[in-house]
C-alpha positions in Angstrom: -12.0 39.5 -21.5 -14.0 36.3 -21.6 -15.4 34.7 -18.4 -13.8 31.5 -17.0 -16.8 29.0 -16.5 -17.1 25.4 -15.5 -18.7 23.0 -18.1 -21.4 22.1 -15.6 -22.9 25.4 -15.9 -22.3 26.0 -19.7 -26.0 26.1 -20.3 -26.3 29.4 -18.5 -23.9 30.9 -21.1 -25.5 30.3 -24.4 -24.6 33.1 -26.8 -21.6 34.4 -24.6 -17.9 34.1 -25.3 -16.4 32.0 -22.4 -13.2 30.2 -21.5 -12.8 26.6 -20.3 -9.7 25.0 -18.9 -9.2 21.4 -18.9 -7.9 18.3 -20.8 -8.5 16.6 -24.1 -10.7 13.5 -23.6 -11.0 12.6 -27.1 -10.7 14.2 -30.8 -12.3 13.6 -34.1 -12.6 15.4 -37.3 -10.9 15.9 -40.7 -10.2 18.4 -43.3 -11.0 21.9 -42.2 -12.8 20.9 -39.0 -11.8 19.3 -35.8 -14.0 18.2 -32.8 -12.4 18.3 -29.4 -14.0 16.7 -26.5 -12.9 18.7 -23.5 -13.4 17.8 -19.9 -12.6 20.1 -16.9 -13.5 17.9 -13.9 -17.3 18.9 -13.9 -18.2 17.5 -17.2 -17.3 17.0 -20.9 -18.3 19.2 -23.9 -17.4 19.7 -27.3 -15.0 22.4 -28.7 -15.3 22.9 -32.6 -12.3 24.3 -34.4 -13.2 25.4 -37.9 -10.2 26.3 -40.0 -11.4 29.2 -42.0 -12.3 31.0 -39.0 -9.0 30.5 -36.9 -5.2 31.7 -37.4 -3.3 28.8 -39.0 -1.3 28.3 -35.9 -4.3 27.7 -33.6 -5.8 25.1 -36.0 -2.3 23.4 -36.2 -2.2 23.3 -32.5 -5.5 21.6 -32.3 -4.1 18.9 -34.7 -1.1 18.2 -32.4 -3.1 17.5 -29.3 -2.9 14.2 -27.8 -5.2 12.4 -25.4 -5.1 14.0 -21.9 -3.2 17.1 -23.2 -4.0 20.3 -21.1 -5.7 23.1 -22.9 -7.5 26.4 -22.4 -10.3 27.1 -24.9 -12.1 30.4 -25.5 -15.2 30.8 -27.9 -18.9 31.3 -28.2 -21.2 28.9 -26.6 -23.8 27.5 -28.9 -26.7 25.1 -28.6 -26.4 21.7 -30.6 -28.3 18.9 -29.6 -26.1 16.5 -31.4 -23.0 17.6 -29.5 -21.7 14.9 -27.1 -21.0 15.6 -23.5 -23.1 18.1 -21.6 -26.9 16.9 -21.3 -28.9 19.1 -23.6 -26.3 19.8 -26.2 -23.9 22.6 -26.2 -20.7 23.3 -27.9 -17.9 26.1 -28.1 -17.3 27.6 -31.4 -13.6 27.9 -30.6 -11.9 31.4 -31.1 -8.6 30.9 -29.2 -6.7 27.7 -28.1 -3.9 27.8 -25.7 -1.9 24.4 -25.3 -0.6 24.2 -21.8 1.0 20.7 -22.3 0.9 18.1 -25.0 0.6 14.9 -23.1 2.9 11.9 -23.8 1.3 8.7 -25.3 -1.6 7.9 -22.8 -1.3 4.4 -21.5 -5.2 3.9 -21.0 -6.8 3.6 -24.5 -10.2 2.8 -25.7 -9.2 -0.9 -26.2 -10.1 -3.4 -23.4 -7.8 -3.4 -20.4 -7.7 -5.9 -17.6 -8.7 -4.9 -14.0 -5.2 -5.4 -12.6 -3.8 -3.1 -15.3 -6.4 -0.5 -14.5 -5.8 -0.8 -10.8 -2.0 -0.5 -11.2 -2.8 2.8 -13.3 -5.6 4.0 -10.9 -4.2 7.4 -10.6 -5.0 7.7 -14.5 -8.0 5.4 -14.6 -10.0 8.0 -12.4 -10.1 10.3 -15.3 -12.2 8.1 -17.4 -15.8 9.0 -17.7 -17.3 6.1 -15.8 -14.9 6.5 -12.9 -15.5 10.3 -12.9 -19.3 9.6 -12.6 -18.8 7.1 -9.9 -16.5 9.3 -7.6 -19.0 12.3 -8.2 -21.8 10.2 -6.8 -19.4 9.2 -3.9 -19.0 12.9 -3.0 -22.7 13.5 -3.1 -23.3 10.5 -0.7 -20.7 11.7 1.7 -22.1 15.3 1.5 -25.8 13.9 2.0 -24.8 12.0 4.9 -23.4 15.1 6.7 -26.3 17.4 5.5 -28.9 15.1 6.9 -27.2 14.5 10.2 -26.1 18.2 10.8 -29.7 19.3 10.1 -31.0 16.6 12.6 -28.9 18.0 15.5 -26.0 15.6 15.3 -22.7 16.8 16.1 -19.7 15.5 14.1 -16.9 14.0 16.3 -13.4 13.0 15.5 -12.4 9.6 16.7 -9.0 7.9 17.0 -7.4 6.0 14.3 -5.0 4.4 16.5 -6.7 2.3 19.3 -5.4 0.0 22.2 -8.2 -2.7 21.7 -10.6 -4.3 19.3 -14.0 -2.8 18.4 -15.4 -5.6 16.1 -13.3 -8.7 16.6 -9.6 -9.7 17.2 -9.2 -11.6 14.0 -9.4 -8.5 11.7 -7.0 -6.1 13.3 -4.2 -4.5 11.7 -1.4 -4.2 14.4 0.8 -1.0 14.6 4.0 -0.5 16.7 3.4 2.8 18.9 6.7 3.7 20.4 7.2 0.1 21.7 3.5 -0.5 22.6 1.2 -2.6 20.5 -1.8 -0.8 19.1 -4.4 -1.2 16.2 -5.8 0.7 13.3 -9.4 1.4 14.0 -12.1 -0.9 13.1 -14.8 1.6 14.1 -15.1 5.0 16.0 -18.3 3.7 17.6 -16.8 2.9 21.3 -15.5 6.5 21.4 -18.8 7.9 20.1 -20.5 6.2 22.9 -18.5 8.4 25.2 -19.4 11.4 23.1 -23.3 10.8 23.5 -23.0 11.5 27.2 -21.8 15.0 26.5 -23.9 15.8 23.2 -26.7 13.4 22.9 -26.5 12.6 19.2 -23.2 12.4 17.4 -21.5 10.9 14.4 -17.9 10.2 13.3 -16.9 10.1 9.6 -13.6 8.5 8.3 -11.6 5.6 7.4 -11.8 2.3 9.2 -9.5 -0.8 8.8 -10.6 -4.5 8.8 -7.5 -7.1 7.9 -10.1 -9.5 6.4 -8.6 -12.0 4.0 -11.4 -11.6 1.7 -11.4 -11.1 -2.1 -15.1 -10.8 -2.6 -16.6 -7.9 -4.6 -17.9 -6.3 -1.2 -14.7 -6.2 0.8 -11.9 -3.7 1.2 -9.2 -3.6 4.0 -9.6 0.2 4.2 -13.1 1.7 3.7 -15.0 4.8 4.8 -17.9 4.8 7.4 -20.2 7.1 8.8 -21.3 5.9 12.3 -24.0 7.9 14.1 -24.7 7.3 17.8 -27.8 8.3 19.7 -28.7 8.5 23.6 -32.1 7.3 24.6 -32.6 5.4 21.4 -33.8 1.8 21.5 -33.7 -0.6 18.5 -37.0 0.6 16.9 -35.9 4.2 17.2 -32.7 3.1 15.4 -34.5 1.5 12.6 -36.7 4.6 12.1 -33.8 6.9 11.9 -31.7 4.6 9.5 -34.6 4.4 7.0 -35.1 8.2 6.9 -31.3 8.6 6.6 -30.7 6.2 3.8 -33.9 7.3 2.0 -32.5 10.9 1.9 -29.2 9.9 0.6 -30.6 7.9 -2.3 -33.1 10.7 -3.3 -30.4 13.4 -3.2 -28.3 11.3 -5.6 -31.3 10.9 -7.9 -31.9 14.7 -7.7 -28.3 15.8 -8.1 -26.5 13.1 -10.0 -28.9 12.1 -12.7 -26.3 12.9 -15.5 -23.7 10.7 -13.8 -26.3 7.9 -13.1 -27.1 8.2 -16.8 -23.4 8.0 -17.8 -23.4 4.8 -15.8 -26.4 3.6 -17.5 -28.1 2.9 -14.1 -31.8 1.9 -14.1 -33.0 4.2 -11.3 -36.7 2.8 -11.2 -36.0 0.8 -8.0 -34.0 3.5 -6.4 -37.1 5.9 -6.8 -39.0 3.5 -4.4 -36.3 4.0 -1.6 -38.6 5.6 1.0 -39.7 4.9 4.5 -40.8 2.5 5.8 -38.5 -0.4 5.1 -39.7 -4.0 5.5 -38.5 -5.5 8.8 -37.7 -9.2 9.0 -36.3 -11.2 12.2 -33.2 -13.4 11.9 -35.4 -16.4 12.7 -37.8 -15.7 9.9 -34.9 -15.0 7.5 -33.4 -18.4 8.4 -36.7 -20.0 7.7 -36.9 -18.1 4.4 -33.5 -19.3 3.2 -34.1 -22.8 4.2 -37.3 -22.8 2.1 -35.4 -21.3 -0.8 -32.8 -24.0 -0.6 -35.3 -26.8 -0.4 -37.2 -25.4 -3.3 -34.2 -24.9 -5.7 -33.1 -27.7 -8.1 -29.5 -25.9 -8.5 -27.1 -28.0 -6.5 -24.5 -25.0 -6.2 -27.0 -22.6 -4.9 -28.4 -25.2 -2.4 -24.7 -25.5 -1.1 -24.1 -21.7 -0.9 -27.4 -21.4 1.0 -26.6 -23.9 3.7 -27.0 -22.3 7.0 -27.5 -23.2 10.7 -29.0 -21.1 13.3 -26.4 -19.0 15.0 -24.4 -18.2 11.6 -24.2 -14.8 10.1 -25.3 -14.4 6.7 -23.2 -14.5 3.6 -23.4 -12.8 0.3 -25.8 -15.6 -1.3 -28.0 -15.6 1.7 -28.5 -11.8 1.7 -29.2 -11.8 -2.0 -31.8 -14.3 -1.8 -33.4 -12.6 1.2 -33.7 -9.2 -0.7 -35.1 -10.6 -4.1 -38.7 -10.3 -2.8 -38.3 -6.5 -2.2 -37.8 -3.4 -4.4 -36.2 -1.4 -1.4 -33.8 -1.9 1.5 -34.9 -4.4 4.2 -33.9 -4.7 8.0 -33.0 -7.9 9.5 -33.0 -7.9 13.2 -32.4 -10.0 16.1 -29.1 -11.7 15.2 -27.7 -14.4 17.5 -25.4 -13.0 20.1 -22.7 -15.4 19.0 -22.2 -13.9 15.7 -22.3 -10.3 16.8 -20.1 -7.9 18.7 -19.6 -8.0 22.5 -21.3 -4.7 23.2 -24.9 -5.5 21.9 -27.7 -5.5 24.3 -29.5 -8.9 24.5 -33.1 -9.5 23.5 -35.4 -9.5 26.5 -36.0 -13.1 27.5 -33.6 -14.4 25.0 -30.0 -13.8 26.0 -28.8 -15.9 22.9 -30.3 -13.1 20.7 -28.9 -9.6 20.3 -30.9 -6.3 19.7 -28.9 -6.0 16.4 -29.9 -4.9 12.9 -28.5 -5.1 9.3 -29.9 -3.1 6.6 -29.7 -5.2 3.3 -29.9 -3.3 0.0 -31.8 -4.9 -2.9 -30.2 -6.1 -6.3 -27.7 -8.4 -4.6 -25.9 -5.5 -2.9 -26.4 -6.8 0.6 -25.4 -5.3 3.9 -25.0 -1.4 3.8 -25.5 -0.8 7.5 -24.9 -2.7 10.7 -26.1 -1.5 14.1 -27.5 -2.2 17.5 -28.9 -1.2 20.8 -25.8 -1.1 23.1 -25.4 -2.7 26.4 -26.2 -0.3 29.1 -25.6 -2.3 32.2 -21.9 -2.4 33.4 -22.0 -6.0 35.0 -23.2 -7.4 31.8 -21.0 -5.6 29.7 -18.1 -6.8 31.8 -19.3 -10.5 31.5 -19.5 -10.1 27.6 -15.9 -8.8 27.5 -14.6 -11.8 29.6 -16.7 -14.2 27.4 -15.1 -12.8 24.3 -11.7 -13.0 26.0 -10.8 -9.4 25.5 -8.4 -7.5 27.9 -10.5 -5.8 30.5 -7.9 -3.3 31.2 -8.1 -1.9 27.6 -11.9 -1.3 28.1 -11.7 0.2 31.6 -12.8 3.6 30.2 -15.6 1.9 28.1 -16.9 0.4 31.4 -16.8 3.7 33.1 -19.6 5.0 30.6 -21.9 2.4 32.2 -21.2 3.6 35.8 -21.9 7.4 35.4 -25.4 8.0 34.2 -25.8 5.1 31.8 -28.9 5.2 29.6 -30.1 3.0 26.7 -28.5 4.2 23.5 -28.0 2.8 19.9 -25.9 3.3 16.7 -24.7 1.9 13.4 -22.2 2.1 10.7 -23.0 2.9 7.1 -20.2 1.7 4.6 -19.7 4.5 2.0 -18.2 2.1 -0.8 -21.1 -0.5 -0.5 -23.7 2.3 -0.5 -22.0 4.1 -3.6 -22.0 0.7 -5.3 -25.6 0.1 -4.8 -26.8 3.5 -5.8 -24.5 3.6 -9.0 -25.2 0.0 -9.9 -21.6 -1.1 -10.0 -20.4 -4.6 -9.3 -17.3 -4.1 -7.4 -16.7 -1.7 -4.4 -13.0 -1.3 -5.4 -14.4 1.4 -8.1 -16.1 3.4 -5.6 -13.0 4.6 -3.7 -10.5 7.0 -5.4 -7.5 4.7 -4.3 -8.9 1.3 -3.1 -7.2 -0.9 -0.6 -8.0 -4.5 -0.9 -6.1 -7.7 -0.1 -2.7 -7.4 -1.6 -3.0 -4.1 -3.1 -1.5 -0.8 -1.6 -0.2 0.8 -4.9 -0.8 3.5 -6.0 
């Protein structure tokens, strides 16, 4: 009996008879020969049907196959550097073919389809080679996040999806009726992880987060995944050092394990190979000065308008893109004005209008992939900030308690999985980096 193997390991079975189970990706050939491109979830490889070597019914079954038909192929693995699919060039000389199902006419064809059509058929679109490559990179990013954190003594915590109060701002909350009470879908797990650090020191949560932002930009989704580490006794500098090690590991892991997928996406990896500590550090004040200089020097009226900024405003995509053009690796921008950041961020010593906050901006126009800060550790100051932001004190009573019983300086950040995958994969829009994206106006399928 032949051995069932996956296509990603086919190179280990040259000269052996094996069985692969999958679906027909494409088919060519004429006369006495057929070439089936078979995918099994781990890769694509060629199965050759040569009529003189097969029972007539097997060859005829191959001819009836349509795109996405389910099939089981058994045969001898041979090297062939011209065979499409698996890197290195391998194919199966088919001896047996079992048709599990002949698929109906497949709606996604090689012709050009609009984005809305593809999103409407996302449940089928994820079978295409480019989407397959993207989502495998996503899986590696997520696994690399956990591997680095687990190996550096962080403990994974589960944080609530339903919360009684805002974590990031009251204007982007999804409201939910909770047995007659008003609660919200979580914008972040950070506040709960701040409780966790007093038990475990270094923790992280990993899961979906929700922002009701009415934005249609290529960087925004209403539901996205974040990994959020939180650390006791870390100041802002400790935080930045940790982030650059963490992100560098994720990128290098993808280069090592997903070279084939990056090649499928035709990603130029030269810049990714340079992603190693340390990352450049730029203060918010310096960043605003740079933007104003770029704006003054440009002759492009549209760019001039897009780059308009006043001190105190957060950066938009055009600002982040211009700031990173001078670098070939991510940069930190730190010390944002208090007015444009969340209520829980520690103020800068001697500058209460500046927070001890930091964003990591990816190069090549991908912008912010992490946002974090040193957190306020003084209970009186935290209460004042809650009042200044007109937040309900009662909802944050437990959060204020954390500052009353053994409060310490602490820091944390959130890394957006979709934006990080888009940058590593070189994809323009984040919606393709999630198996089933949720964007403004789209919740199907």
